[in-house]
Phi, psi and omega in degrees: 000126180288164179298322180294318179294316179299319180295320179296318178298316180296322180295315180291325177296322176291322180303314184258007181049055185304324181298335181285355174300339181298340182287311187267325188302314180301326179288326175296322179289326174302311180297322179301313182283330175295312179293328180295346177296341178279346179286162172296127185095348175077016181222154172292155178283162177300319179300315180298316181296316180296321178292323175299315179298317179299312182294323179296312181297317181293316181295319181292322178296318177298311185298313182290323178293318178298317179299318180295321178293316181295326186256011187303315181290321177295316179299324181293333181269355182256116182305328181291332186243000184296337181272001178298156187306319181288306179299327182279347180088003179295331174232133181279161177299320179297318178296320180295318179295321178297318179294321178300311181294322178295320179295318178297317180296319180296321178296316180296321177296314179301317177296320179296327180292334174298323178289314186288318186262333186242002178058038178234107183278349187299319176302323178293316179301323186266357188296310182292315174303325179295314177298322178297318179294320179297322179287322182302321182306322187300339182259354188296323183290355175278346183217354180210137176286352177280010181305325179299323182282330173294317176301314178302319182293316183289326176287322180292344176290343180303308178294324177297314180296320179297318179298316179298321182291329183270313186207076184300332182289343180260006179299131182193208186299321178303317179294320180295316180294318177299319178299315178297322178300312180293320180304308184288328177296311180297311181301320181298313182278339175290326176297317176301313181299321183291343178299332178298330185256021182308307183293316180297316180297322177297315181295321183277351183073027180271153184261130171205163178299315177298317183290335180267325186250348187092158186294317182299313180291327178298321179292329174295317178298318179299317180295322177297321178299317182285334171295317177297322177302313182296316179300315181290328177295317177297317179298320179299314179298321179293317182294326186265351179066032180290162187263199190292333178297315177298314185293327175295318179293322179296319178295318179296319178299318179301315179295321179295320180292322176296317178296317179304314181294331181285342184284334188247128179232156182307327181256010180210100180253018187293340183250025180300317183296323175297315180294320186286303189267304188299305184293319181288331173296320178294318178304308184296312181296318181298310181295318181297309182295315183294319183290316178297317178298322178301315180294318183287321188265327186252352177075000000 
């Protein structure tokens, strides 16, 4: 790979925050393997897993590119985000739109293949509404401080959608509880992340929990979200009868979320990036690997 090619890959990876796929993908795989227990043999097929991965990557690429296009002018006025590929000119608006349309087409194809290869039409039925919901989030901070919860909801739809794609007839409380768990987890750490833009959001007239309630109160809301996450995680384990691998990961997750909340204070946001990316990446990977392993090894 030449230096120019490598630089282009890095630019596009930054554009869509590819590394942040680590947040939603493990939960989609948890749902995939949970729903796959209804299959003959108790596991999802290789085709189903590959299609889930394809749809996840395409949907996330669409969502992040749309968000970058919608926020390009706002990002250009924010010192923290002015160096992003679109505001800085590293990627043109035309290139971003082309990538957006390609991502949407790939997602629609992936959903259609569930119908063609797996005889499940539900991903196709839900494909366009899903893209609409992913796009809708990008405008929420213009009119509601609940934007963090909308983000949580659209990301949390990943495990619900995966469950529907694998075994829609077994959809029930475990899928709903897992969705709620992801929703509050995402909203909780997005509120922490938004504290960095408190002043900019106030100046721009944008809505967020920090800009409406202040940073101190926003952190209280974030902590309440993560308390709800822990409660729902315990409920999920109880409903599904998972084994000790899951419960060990759930206990570790609880400790990580408590530590995450301790890192950020109203007068000290210097460790937001550690709280936002590193710890939450560990949370997602730990739960994903442990839960899938629990299903595979302990049944």
